[in-house]
VEXMAR-932153 format. One record per residue (C-alpha): x, y, z. Coordinates in steps of 0.02 Angstrom, whole numbers, padded with zeros to 5 digits, always signed. Example, Ala and Ser with C-alpha at 12.3 -4.5 7.8 and 13.67 -1.06 7.14 Angstrom:
2
+00615-00225+00390
+00684-00053+00357
This chain:
88
+00518+00036-02454
+00678+00054-02359
+00727-00024-02193
+00675+00132-02095
+00502+00158-02170
+00412+00083-02021
+00490+00208-01897
+00393+00363-01846
+00433+00527-01931
+00509+00599-01768
+00617+00477-01677
+00598+00569-01510
+00411+00533-01514
+00446+00349-01532
+00531+00349-01363
+00383+00433-01276
+00262+00313-01356
+00356+00166-01282
+00360+00248-01110
+00172+00282-01109
+00136+00104-01169
+00252+00031-01036
+00167+00135-00900
-00004+00081-00961
+00048-00102-00950
+00133-00080-00781
-00019-00009-00689
-00129-00165-00714
+00019-00277-00666
+00043-00179-00503
-00144-00184-00467
-00149-00372-00496
+00006-00398-00386
-00071-00294-00246
-00236-00388-00252
-00148-00557-00257
-00042-00505-00110
-00195-00451-00009
-00284-00616-00051
-00132-00716+00007
-00115-00616+00167
-00301-00640+00203
-00283-00828+00175
-00135-00836+00293
-00228-00741+00430
-00381-00855+00410
-00270-01008+00426
-00184-00936+00579
-00347-00895+00661
-00420-01066+00622
-00264-01149+00693
-00264-01043+00851
-00449-01073+00892
-00504-01233+00808
-00370-01362+00845
-00389-01383+01032
-00563-01321+01072
-00728-01291+00986
-00745-01111+00931
-00910-01023+00940
-00951-00850+00874
-01098-00765+00953
-01178-00606+00880
-01273-00500+01002
-01353-00333+00994
-01297-00204+01123
-01415-00079+01205
-01385+00056+01076
-01429-00067+00935
-01246-00083+00873
-01196-00257+00830
-01040-00324+00913
-00958-00488+00875
-00898-00582+01026
-00785-00732+01015
-00825-00861+01147
-00766-01037+01183
-00901-01168+01215
-00867-01276+01364
-00943-01440+01306
-00960-01508+01486
-01063-01362+01556
-01139-01301+01392
-01098-01118+01438
-01020-00982+01337
-00856-00908+01400
-00747-00766+01336
-00867-00620+01322
């Protein structure tokens, strides 16, 4: 057993094997990074929305059905003094 016995018979194939393996490992890393980035962006947007609407006034979301049975989400602000819904 010499020092080169563990190398493949054709050295040029060894290079391609490393490239394929590297690509195979890179794809899941890129997917994970993309998903993590999307989760972080979603969290930032949720915090920005909560800050914009929840700090100063009570935020109320009302779900109503339109005439053609499509659901639309309206964001309204509840006036606690008059108990009415604004912002349709």
